[in-house]
C-alpha positions in Angstrom: -18.0 -24.0 3.1 -15.3 -23.4 5.7 -16.3 -20.0 7.3 -13.2 -19.9 9.5 -10.9 -20.4 6.5 -12.6 -17.7 4.5 -12.5 -15.2 7.3 -8.8 -15.8 8.0 -7.9 -15.4 4.3 -10.1 -12.3 4.1 -8.2 -10.7 7.1 -4.8 -11.5 5.6 -5.8 -10.1 2.2 -7.2 -7.0 3.8 -4.0 -6.5 5.9 -1.6 -6.7 3.0 -3.5 -4.7 0.3 -5.0 -2.4 3.0 -1.5 -1.0 3.7 -1.1 0.0 0.0 -4.6 1.4 0.0 -4.0 3.5 3.1 -0.7 4.7 1.5 -2.6 5.8 -1.7 -5.3 7.6 0.4 -2.7 9.5 2.6 -0.8 10.6 -0.5 -3.8 11.8 -2.3 -5.4 13.6 0.7 -2.2 15.3 1.7 -0.4 16.0 -1.6 -3.2 15.7 -4.2 -1.2 13.0 -5.9 -2.6 9.8 -7.2 0.6 7.8 -6.9 0.6 4.9 -9.4 4.3 4.2 -8.7 3.5 2.0 -5.7 3.8 -1.0 -8.0 7.4 -0.2 -8.6 8.0 0.7 -5.0 6.5 -2.6 -4.0 8.9 -4.6 -6.2 11.8 -2.3 -5.4 11.3 -3.0 -1.7 11.0 -6.7 -2.3 14.3 -6.8 -4.1 15.9 -4.7 -1.4 14.9 -7.3 1.2 16.1 -10.0 -1.1 19.5 -8.5 -1.6 19.8 -7.9 2.1 19.0 -11.6 2.8 21.7 -12.7 0.4 24.5 -10.3 1.0 24.1 -9.2 4.7 21.8 -11.4 6.8 18.7 -13.5 6.4 17.6 -12.7 9.9 13.9 -11.7 9.9 14.6 -8.4 11.5 17.2 -7.5 8.9 15.0 -8.7 6.0 11.8 -6.8 7.2 13.7 -3.7 8.0 15.4 -3.7 4.6 12.0 -4.0 2.9 10.6 -1.1 4.9 13.7 1.1 4.4 14.0 0.4 0.7 10.3 1.2 0.3 10.9 4.5 2.1 13.8 5.3 -0.2 11.7 4.5 -3.2 9.0 6.9 -2.0 11.6 9.7 -1.5 12.9 9.1 -5.0 9.4 9.3 -6.5 8.8 12.5 -4.5 12.0 14.1 -5.9 11.4 12.9 -9.4 7.7 13.7 -9.7 6.1 15.6 -6.9 8.7 18.4 -6.4 9.0 19.3 -10.1 5.2 19.1 -10.8 3.3 20.0 -7.7 2.9 23.7 -8.7 2.2 23.1 -12.3 -1.2 23.3 -14.1 -3.2 20.0 -14.2 -0.9 18.5 -11.5 -3.3 15.7 -10.8 -3.2 14.3 -14.3 0.5 15.1 -14.8 1.4 13.4 -11.5 -0.7 10.3 -12.2 0.9 10.0 -15.6 4.4 10.5 -14.4 4.1 8.0 -11.5 2.6 5.4 -13.9 5.5 6.0 -16.3 8.1 5.6 -13.5 6.4 2.4 -12.4 6.6 0.9 -15.8 10.2 2.1 -16.5 11.3 1.0 -13.0 9.8 -2.4 -13.4 11.8 -2.8 -16.7 15.0 -1.7 -14.9 14.4 -4.4 -12.3 13.8 -6.9 -15.0 17.1 -5.9 -16.7 19.0 -6.0 -13.4 17.7 -9.0 -11.7 16.3 -11.0 -14.6 12.9 -12.6 -15.2 13.3 -15.4 -12.6 11.3 -14.8 -9.5 13.1 -14.6 -6.1 12.0 -15.9 -2.8 12.5 -14.4 0.7 13.3 -16.4 3.8 10.5 -17.3 6.2 10.3 -14.1 8.3 7.9 -15.6 10.9 9.3 -19.1 11.2 7.4 -22.3 10.9 5.4 -22.6 14.1 1.7 -22.8 14.4 -1.0 -22.7 17.0 -4.5 -24.2 17.3 -7.5 -22.2 18.6 -10.9 -24.0 18.7 -9.8 -26.5 16.1 -8.6 -23.6 13.9 -4.9 -23.9 12.9 -3.1 -20.6 12.5 0.4 -20.7 11.0 3.1 -18.3 11.9 3.0 -16.5 8.5 -0.7 -15.7 8.9 -0.4 -14.5 12.4 2.8 -12.5 11.6 1.1 -10.8 8.6 -1.9 -9.6 10.6 0.2 -8.5 13.6 2.8 -6.6 11.5 0.1 -4.9 9.4 -1.8 -3.7 12.4 1.3 -2.5 14.2 2.6 -0.6 11.1 -0.8 1.1 10.6 -1.0 1.9 14.3 2.5 3.4 14.4 1.9 5.5 11.4 -1.4 6.9 12.7 0.1 7.5 16.2 3.0 9.3 14.6 0.6 11.4 12.6 -1.3 12.4 15.7 1.6 13.0 18.1 4.6 14.3 16.1 5.1 17.7 14.6 5.7 16.3 11.1 2.7 14.1 11.5 0.5 17.0 12.5 1.7 18.9 9.5 0.6 16.0 7.3 -2.8 15.9 8.9 -3.1 19.6 8.4 -2.3 19.1 4.7 -4.9 16.3 4.5 -7.6 18.6 6.0 -6.8 21.8 4.0 -3.7 22.1 1.9 -4.2 25.8 1.2 -4.7 26.8 4.8 -1.7 24.7 5.8 0.5 26.5 3.3 -0.7 29.9 4.7 0.4 29.0 8.2 3.8 28.1 7.0 3.7 24.3 6.4 6.1 23.6 3.6 4.5 21.4 1.0 7.9 20.3 -0.4 9.4 19.1 2.9 6.0 17.6 3.9 5.9 15.8 0.6 9.2 13.9 1.4 7.8 12.8 4.7 4.5 11.6 3.2 6.2 9.7 0.4 8.8 8.1 2.8 6.1 6.9 5.2 3.8 5.6 2.6 6.7 4.0 0.7 7.6 2.2 3.9 4.1 0.9 4.2 4.3 -0.4 0.6 7.7 -1.9 1.5 6.3 -3.8 4.5 3.4 -5.1 2.4 6.0 -6.5 -0.1 7.8 -8.4 2.6 4.5 -9.8 3.9 3.2 -10.8 0.5 6.5 -12.5 -0.3 5.7 -15.0 2.5 3.1 -16.4 0.1 4.3 -15.3 -3.4 7.6 -14.6 -5.0 9.3 -11.4 -5.7 9.5 -10.4 -9.4 9.9 -7.2 -11.5 6.2 -6.9 -12.0 5.0 -8.4 -8.7 3.8 -5.0 -7.6 1.2 -4.7 -10.4 -1.6 -6.6 -8.7 -1.0 -4.9 -5.3 -1.1 -1.6 -7.0 -4.4 -2.3 -8.8 -5.9 -3.7 -5.6 -4.6 -0.9 -3.5 -5.9 1.8 -5.8 -9.2 0.0 -6.1 -9.6 -0.3 -2.3 -8.7 3.4 -1.9 -11.3 4.4 -4.5 -13.9 2.1 -3.0 -13.2 3.5 0.5 -13.1 7.1 -0.7 -9.9 8.7 -1.7 -8.5 10.6 1.3 -10.2 8.5 3.9 -8.0 6.1 6.0 -11.0 4.7 7.7 -12.8 4.2 4.4 -9.7 2.4 3.0 -9.7 0.0 6.0 -13.4 -0.8 5.7 -13.1 -1.3 1.9 -10.0 -3.5 2.4 -12.1 -5.8 4.7 -15.0 -5.9 2.3 -12.8 -6.7 -0.7 -10.8 -9.2 1.4 -14.0 -11.1 2.2 -15.1 -10.9 -1.4 -11.7 -12.3 -2.6 -11.8 -15.1 0.0 -15.4 -16.1 -0.8 -14.8 -16.0 -4.5 -11.6 -18.1 -4.3 -13.4 -20.7 -2.1 -16.7 -20.9 -4.0 -15.9 -20.1 -7.6 -12.1 -20.3 -8.0 -9.2 -17.9 -8.0 -9.7 -17.0 -11.7 -12.9 -15.1 -10.8 -11.5 -13.0 -8.0 -10.8 -9.8 -9.9 -14.2 -10.0 -11.7 -16.2 -10.2 -8.4 -14.0 -7.6 -6.8 -14.6 -5.0 -9.5 -18.3 -5.8 -9.6 -18.4 -5.0 -5.8 -16.4 -1.8 -6.4 -18.6 -0.7 -9.2 -21.7 -1.4 -7.1 -20.3 0.6 -4.2 -19.3 3.5 -6.4 -22.8 3.6 -8.0 -24.4 3.8 -4.6 -21.8 6.2 -3.2 -19.8 7.9 -6.0 -17.3 9.2 -3.5 -16.7 5.8 -1.9 -17.7 4.5 1.5 -16.3 7.5 3.4 -15.1 9.8 0.6 -13.8 13.1 1.8 -12.5 14.6 -1.4 -11.2 18.1 -0.7 -13.5 20.8 -2.2 -10.4 22.9 -2.8 -9.2 20.4 -5.3 -12.5 20.4 -7.1 -12.3 24.1 -7.9 
């Protein structure tokens, strides 16, 4: 068993799907919305990067920026179509989850109609170089995925801690009711939340495209894994989502290396079920009591 190979793959998986999981956690803790449209946003951002590479430039900066920007636009559209009309309605959690799932399915069908069923590929964003450290060969795509994911997460967390809008989002995450009392607008904050989390999903689409292709339904697996990681870590907890992403990344890498890729989802869900049995609210669940009332 190649321990180094397993650890590297675990870190890569954790970085890609961890971005989606953190996006799910931030959206839930700040807006009370379980956003199941990230599958569509993921594919939408991938096609945005693809169109940019074909019609404007295939430069890595252009392609990556297009994926992030398209993801942010997708998040804003979901906010306008779902969160704004439904956030003050009864049973918002169920309605929002159902509406975002519907948009994800319809959106994927629209992408299928527009771009066709044939998968698309993005240019190599990180080049073709490689380095060797202690007999471990690290290719450019693996290093780039890890660095970009860490930088994106660090920028988002720094923005949330230092900017006015970021502090408003943190206030919403801690206590939405108190935040609204002191004048924080839930509608305007919702657009910022969805734009930032959509951008995170967009970056994950560009990163995953370095290994897989872009297709209308390519966001389905990242959505399932992102939501699963968020549940495992505890909805609303960014730290829990990061820890859960690492655990499930190791699980996926071990399973693929020892048993085979066809058993990955089975072992991952067994791990998730075990964790939720031991800790029903996840590794670091901080479900807001106000939403339970």
